[in-house]
C-alpha positions as semicolon CSV with decimal commas, in nm:
position;residue;x (nm);y (nm);z (nm)
1;M;-1,673;2,031;-0,512
2;A;-1,327;2,170;-0,436
3;T;-1,343;2,054;-0,075
4;V;-1,441;1,703;-0,184
5;Y;-1,151;1,696;-0,431
6;H;-0,896;1,817;-0,175
7;S;-1,025;1,578;0,092
8;L;-1,007;1,289;-0,153
9;Q;-0,661;1,396;-0,268
10;F;-0,541;1,407;0,094
11;F;-0,690;1,061;0,157
12;H;-0,517;0,931;-0,158
13;L;-0,182;1,068;-0,040
14;L;-0,240;0,925;0,308
15;T;-0,315;0,576;0,176
16;S;-0,019;0,584;-0,064
17;G;0,217;0,687;0,217
18;S;0,069;0,417;0,436
19;G;0,123;0,161;0,159
20;V;0,491;0,256;0,125
21;R;0,534;0,233;0,502
22;M;0,372;-0,111;0,510
23;L;0,588;-0,232;0,220
24;M;0,902;-0,125;0,405
25;T;0,782;-0,270;0,736
26;R;0,688;-0,604;0,585
27;F;1,015;-0,631;0,392
28;G;1,212;-0,546;0,707
29;G;1,039;-0,829;0,889
30;L;1,106;-1,092;0,622
31;P;1,401;-1,276;0,776
32;P;1,293;-1,612;0,913
33;Q;1,212;-1,617;1,283
34;S;1,155;-1,241;1,274
35;A;0,992;-1,124;1,596
36;M;0,787;-0,867;1,407
37;L;0,611;-1,122;1,188
38;Q;0,535;-1,338;1,493
39;R;0,310;-1,067;1,640
40;R;-0,055;-1,160;1,631
41;W;-0,176;-0,844;1,454
42;Q;0,082;-0,888;1,175
43;R;-0,052;-1,234;1,099
44;I;-0,423;-1,154;1,125
45;V;-0,480;-0,807;0,982
46;P;-0,476;-0,800;0,600
47;Q;-0,357;-0,438;0,609
48;T;-0,189;-0,433;0,270
49;Q;-0,499;-0,555;0,087
50;I;-0,722;-0,302;0,265
51;D;-0,479;-0,019;0,201
52;D;-0,435;-0,113;-0,166
53;A;-0,813;-0,132;-0,214
54;L;-0,862;0,212;-0,053
55;L;-0,579;0,355;-0,262
56;L;-0,734;0,217;-0,581
57;L;-1,080;0,341;-0,484
58;S;-0,955;0,692;-0,409
59;G;-0,763;0,696;-0,738
60;V;-1,071;0,595;-0,934
61;L;-1,278;0,862;-0,758
62;L;-1,012;1,124;-0,835
63;V;-1,021;1,023;-1,202
64;T;-1,398;1,057;-1,214
65;I;-1,387;1,401;-1,048
66;T;-1,108;1,544;-1,266
67;H;-1,207;1,370;-1,592
68;F;-0,841;1,291;-1,670
69;Y;-0,863;0,938;-1,798
70;P;-0,568;0,702;-1,840
71;L;-0,482;0,585;-2,190
72;S;-0,593;0,919;-2,338
73;L;-0,394;1,215;-2,465
74;Q;-0,503;1,427;-2,169
75;G;-0,408;1,170;-1,910
76;S;-0,073;1,047;-2,039
77;G;0,090;1,123;-1,703
78;L;-0,188;0,931;-1,535
79;T;-0,123;0,639;-1,769
80;E;0,241;0,633;-1,662
81;K;0,137;0,642;-1,294
82;L;-0,107;0,357;-1,354
83;F;0,167;0,143;-1,509
84;G;0,394;0,240;-1,219
85;V;0,135;0,119;-0,969
86;I;0,100;-0,211;-1,155
87;I;0,480;-0,250;-1,159
88;C;0,495;-0,176;-0,785
89;F;0,224;-0,432;-0,709
90;V;0,405;-0,702;-0,907
91;L;0,744;-0,620;-0,753
92;G;0,591;-0,609;-0,406
93;F;0,440;-0,951;-0,468
94;I;0,784;-1,080;-0,571
95;A;0,959;-0,918;-0,274
96;L;0,703;-1,023;-0,012
97;G;0,555;-1,338;-0,164
98;R;0,554;-1,672;0,008
99;R;0,707;-1,858;-0,287
100;S;1,066;-1,960;-0,229
101;R;1,282;-1,698;-0,396
102;T;1,640;-1,618;-0,314
103;Q;1,717;-1,322;-0,093
104;P;1,899;-1,128;-0,370
105;V;1,591;-1,157;-0,596
106;R;1,366;-1,032;-0,316
107;R;1,603;-0,747;-0,231
108;T;1,632;-0,640;-0,597
109;A;1,253;-0,645;-0,641
110;F;1,213;-0,435;-0,325
111;I;1,469;-0,176;-0,437
112;V;1,320;-0,151;-0,787
113;A;0,973;-0,111;-0,632
114;L;1,103;0,180;-0,421
115;V;1,258;0,337;-0,733
116;A;0,924;0,302;-0,914
117;I;0,751;0,472;-0,621
118;C;1,001;0,759;-0,639
119;V;0,937;0,793;-1,013
120;M;0,560;0,806;-0,950
121;V;0,606;1,073;-0,683
122;R;0,819;1,277;-0,922
123;L;0,557;1,234;-1,193
124;A;0,283;1,347;-0,955
125;T;0,473;1,658;-0,852
126;I;0,588;1,780;-1,196
127;K;0,253;1,695;-1,363
128;K;0,421;1,611;-1,695
129;P;0,470;1,268;-1,851
130;L;0,825;1,140;-1,814
131;L;0,833;0,942;-2,138
132;G;0,701;1,237;-2,339
133;F;0,470;1,055;-2,580
134;V;0,240;1,354;-2,597
């Protein structure tokens, strides 16, 4: 069971790192007429949706293995990470969305999403809830 847990944990870290890299790559290619976004594979491959789905699946499997459930006293740190992931998804949608938003709004959403990712990494490494409700 320990090898399954560690393999799944490694996969979860790999997909989360890949998601951060894709967020930064896509935001860097946002200016109009960007050569990066004109590449065929960037337009065809839905890499962010696949990566997000794999990240969510690995997170759910980790929860079922460890029995630390969000929204419980045991899993208060996990609850904070879950809210952080939701915040990152929303901010990523704002920063990378196709709706016409001004560049300062997109840039602010991107920076706040990166800050939320840093907070989640800190929460994952110290293993204690940051807000201290428990």
